[in-house]
C-alpha positions in Angstrom: 0.0 0.0 0.0 1.1 3.6 -0.7 1.8 6.1 2.1 -1.4 7.9 1.2 -3.6 4.8 1.6 -1.9 4.0 4.9 -2.0 7.4 6.6 -4.4 9.7 4.9 -7.6 8.4 6.3 -10.8 9.7 7.9 -9.8 8.3 11.2 -7.0 10.8 11.5 -9.3 13.7 10.6 -11.7 12.6 13.4 -8.7 12.5 15.8 -7.9 16.2 15.0 -11.6 17.1 15.3 -11.8 15.4 18.7 -8.7 17.4 19.9 -10.1 20.7 18.7 -13.4 20.0 20.5 -11.6 19.9 23.7 -10.7 23.6 23.2 -14.3 24.6 23.3 -15.5 26.2 26.6 -17.3 23.8 29.0 -21.0 24.5 29.8 -21.0 21.8 32.4 -20.3 23.0 35.9 -17.4 21.3 37.7 -14.3 19.5 36.5 -14.7 17.6 33.2 -11.2 16.1 33.2 -10.7 16.8 29.5 -7.0 16.1 29.8 -7.8 12.4 30.3 -9.6 12.3 27.0 -6.7 13.9 25.3 -4.2 11.4 26.8 -6.5 8.5 25.8 -7.0 9.6 22.2 -3.3 10.5 21.7 -2.5 7.0 22.9 -5.0 5.4 20.5 -3.8 7.6 17.6 -0.2 6.5 18.3 -1.3 2.9 18.3 -3.3 3.5 15.0 -0.2 4.9 13.3 1.9 2.1 14.5 -0.6 -0.6 13.4 -1.0 1.1 10.0 2.7 0.7 9.4 2.6 -3.1 9.9 -0.8 -4.2 8.5 -0.2 -5.4 4.9 -3.7 -6.2 3.8 -6.0 -3.3 3.0 -9.0 -5.2 4.3 -7.4 -5.6 7.7 -6.3 -2.0 7.9 -9.8 -0.8 6.8 -11.4 -2.9 9.6 -9.0 -1.5 12.3 -9.3 2.1 11.2 -13.1 1.8 11.0 -13.2 0.6 14.6 -11.0 3.5 15.8 -13.1 5.9 13.8 -16.2 4.6 15.6 -14.5 5.2 19.0 -13.5 8.7 17.9 -17.0 9.5 16.7 -18.6 8.2 19.9 -16.2 10.3 22.0 -17.0 13.4 19.9 -20.8 13.0 20.3 -20.3 12.1 24.0 -18.1 15.2 24.7 -20.5 17.6 22.9 -23.6 16.2 24.5 -22.1 16.4 28.1 -19.2 18.7 28.7 -19.6 21.2 25.9 -23.4 21.7 25.5 -24.7 20.0 28.7 -27.6 18.3 26.8 -27.8 15.3 29.2 -28.2 14.9 32.9 -24.7 15.1 34.4 -25.7 12.7 37.2 -26.6 9.9 34.7 -24.2 10.8 31.8 -20.9 12.2 33.1 -18.4 13.5 30.5 -15.9 11.0 29.1 -13.0 12.6 30.8 -14.5 12.0 34.2 -15.1 8.3 33.3 -11.5 7.9 32.2 -10.3 9.6 35.4 -12.4 7.3 37.5 -11.2 4.2 35.6 -7.6 5.1 36.3 -8.4 5.8 40.0 -10.2 2.4 40.4 -7.8 0.4 38.3 -6.8 -1.9 41.2 -10.4 -2.7 42.1 -11.3 -3.1 38.4 -8.4 -5.6 37.8 -9.4 -7.6 40.9 -13.0 -7.8 39.6 -11.9 -8.8 36.1 -9.9 -11.7 37.5 -12.9 -12.7 39.6 -15.3 -12.7 36.7 -12.9 -14.3 34.2 -12.0 -17.0 36.7 -15.7 -17.9 37.1 -16.2 -17.9 33.3 -13.2 -20.2 32.7 -14.1 -22.7 35.4 -17.7 -23.1 34.4 -16.9 -22.9 30.6 -14.0 -25.4 30.6 -15.8 -27.8 32.9 -18.8 -27.8 30.4 -16.5 -28.4 27.4 -14.7 -31.3 29.1 -18.0 -33.0 29.8 -20.2 -32.0 26.9 -17.8 -32.7 24.0 -17.0 -36.3 24.8 -20.6 -37.0 25.8 -21.8 -35.4 22.6 -19.4 -37.6 20.6 -20.7 -40.8 22.1 -24.4 -39.8 22.0 -24.1 -38.5 18.4 -22.3 -41.7 17.3 -25.4 -43.8 18.3 -28.3 -42.9 16.0 -30.9 -44.1 18.5 -29.4 -42.3 21.5 -28.5 -39.2 19.5 -32.1 -38.7 18.3 -33.5 -38.9 21.8 -30.7 -36.8 23.4 -31.3 -34.1 20.8 -34.8 -33.5 21.9 -33.8 -33.7 25.6 -31.0 -31.2 25.1 -33.4 -28.8 23.3 -35.9 -29.0 26.2 -33.4 -28.6 29.0 -31.3 -26.0 27.0 -34.4 -23.9 26.6 -34.7 -23.4 30.4 -32.8 -20.2 31.3 -29.9 -21.3 33.6 -30.4 -18.3 35.9 -33.6 -19.9 37.2 -31.4 -22.5 38.9 -29.7 -19.9 41.1 -32.2 -20.5 44.1 -31.4 -24.2 44.0 -27.7 -23.5 43.7 -27.8 -21.2 46.7 -29.6 -23.9 48.7 -27.2 -26.7 47.6 -23.8 -25.2 47.0 -21.5 -23.7 49.7 -20.6 -20.3 48.2 -22.2 -17.9 45.7 -19.0 -18.2 43.6 -19.7 -21.9 43.2 -23.3 -21.1 42.3 -22.0 -18.7 39.5 -19.7 -21.5 38.2 -22.7 -23.8 38.1 -24.8 -21.3 36.2 -22.0 -20.8 33.6 -21.6 -24.6 33.3 -25.3 -25.0 32.5 -25.2 -22.0 30.1 -22.4 -23.7 28.1 -23.1 -27.4 28.5 -26.4 -27.6 26.5 -25.3 -25.6 23.4 -22.0 -27.4 23.2 -23.7 -30.8 23.7 -26.2 -30.0 21.0 -23.5 -28.7 18.6 -21.3 -31.7 19.1 -24.1 -34.2 18.5 -25.2 -32.3 15.4 -21.7 -32.3 14.1 -21.2 -36.0 14.7 -24.6 -36.9 13.0 -23.7 -34.8 10.0 -20.2 -36.1 9.3 -19.8 -37.0 5.7 -20.5 -40.8 5.4 -17.5 -41.1 3.0 -15.2 -40.0 5.8 -16.5 -42.7 8.1 -16.4 -45.4 5.4 -12.8 -44.5 4.7 -11.9 -44.9 8.3 -13.7 -48.2 8.6 -11.7 -49.5 5.6 -8.6 -48.8 7.6 -10.1 -50.8 10.5 -9.6 -48.1 13.1 -10.9 -48.7 16.7 -13.9 -47.0 18.1 -11.9 -44.6 20.3 -9.7 -43.6 17.4 -12.8 -43.2 15.2 -14.4 -40.8 17.6 -11.4 -38.7 18.6 -9.2 -38.8 15.5 -11.9 -38.9 12.7 -15.3 -37.8 14.0 -14.1 -35.0 16.4 -12.0 -33.1 13.7 -14.8 -33.4 11.2 -17.3 -32.1 13.8 -15.3 -29.1 15.0 -17.2 -26.5 13.0 -20.5 -27.4 14.6 -18.8 -27.8 18.0 -17.5 -24.3 17.7 -21.0 -23.0 16.9 -22.2 -24.4 20.2 -19.1 -23.1 22.0 -19.7 -19.6 20.6 -23.3 -19.7 21.8 -22.3 -20.9 25.2 -19.6 -18.2 25.6 -22.1 -15.4 24.6 -24.8 -16.6 27.0 -22.2 -17.1 29.8 -21.2 -13.4 29.9 -24.8 -12.3 30.1 -25.6 -14.8 32.9 -22.4 -14.1 34.8 -23.1 -10.4 35.0 -26.7 -11.1 36.0 -25.7 -13.6 38.7 -23.0 -11.2 40.1 -25.6 -8.5 40.3 -27.9 -10.7 42.4 -25.7 -11.8 45.3 -21.9 -11.8 44.6 -19.3 -9.8 46.6 -16.9 -9.4 43.7 -16.8 -9.3 39.9 -17.8 -6.8 37.2 -21.5 -7.3 37.7 -21.1 -6.7 41.4 -19.1 -3.5 40.7 -21.8 -2.1 38.5 -24.7 -3.1 40.8 -22.9 -1.8 43.9 -22.2 1.7 42.6 -25.5 2.0 40.7 -27.3 1.4 44.0 -25.5 4.5 45.4 -26.2 6.5 42.3 -22.6 6.6 41.2 -23.2 6.4 37.5 -19.6 7.4 36.6 -18.4 4.1 38.1 -21.4 2.3 36.5 -20.3 3.5 33.1 -16.7 2.4 33.9 -18.0 -1.1 34.7 -20.0 -1.2 31.4 -17.0 -0.1 29.4 -14.7 -2.7 31.1 -17.2 -5.5 30.5 -17.3 -4.6 26.9 -13.5 -4.6 26.6 -13.2 -7.9 28.4 -15.8 -9.6 26.2 -14.2 -8.3 23.0 -10.7 -9.5 24.2 -11.9 -13.0 25.1 -14.0 -13.3 21.9 -11.0 -12.2 19.9 -8.8 -14.8 21.5 -11.5 -17.5 21.1 -11.9 -16.6 17.4 -8.1 -16.9 16.9 -8.2 -20.4 18.5 -11.1 -21.4 16.3 -9.4 -20.1 13.2 -6.2 -22.1 14.1 -8.0 -25.4 14.8 -10.1 -25.1 11.6 -7.2 -23.9 9.4 -7.3 -27.2 7.5 -10.8 -26.3 6.1 -9.2 -23.3 4.2 
């Protein structure tokens, strides 16, 4: 790509506009912490220029700059509607600089809550994968069992896992274990259904070729059927991961003493909507980061399909 295509983009014009907006007088009473917005966007712009130097494919660069452009556009609208023109209620919608200021001030608490939430997700999610994938392979391999199990998984999977919280509280020792249990249920049924669907739809020619080689049942399931079913399995894994984040936040807002959901609920109860927005932003960042890592793993494991 030419220098013009790499560096002369709308995203950089939006960066300049955002900086110029900070020079406008504030109509909002009190400190708006505009310097935190400036530091943030300067850091993002430096990263954008750095990434623009290394990305080789125009599609990848377009995607990255479009995302940054959206962030700049959002900050422009947010700044104008709050600090500069005071169009929104300050108590509910603080200016972005104040949110960034509070995020930096609470970084230790935020990191602790991130580790708490991600730890619960990983325990429940990985436990579900370890049980659901092998079980789905065996059930899907048997036509009779697979047909019955498909309807059972659809029925049980349709029940929102969050309704099991009262039973979990009564039976399990801590609310953290209840949260792990809820994440387990949220992941188990989609992954089980996806695995069984993948097994039952494996190309018959693939199975016949393996049978000609006289492979054993274990080798057939885990060396032939499992790789051929990965695409469907990942569909179930994606569904489980998405639902898990929603349920974890909901569960933490009910009775947890740590986690990002607890962070939001605790401060919203006290009317601290600056910290509430901080929690919402952090949750979004964590979900995007985990989803990005998951997609990279999926792409690597399915690389043979391309």
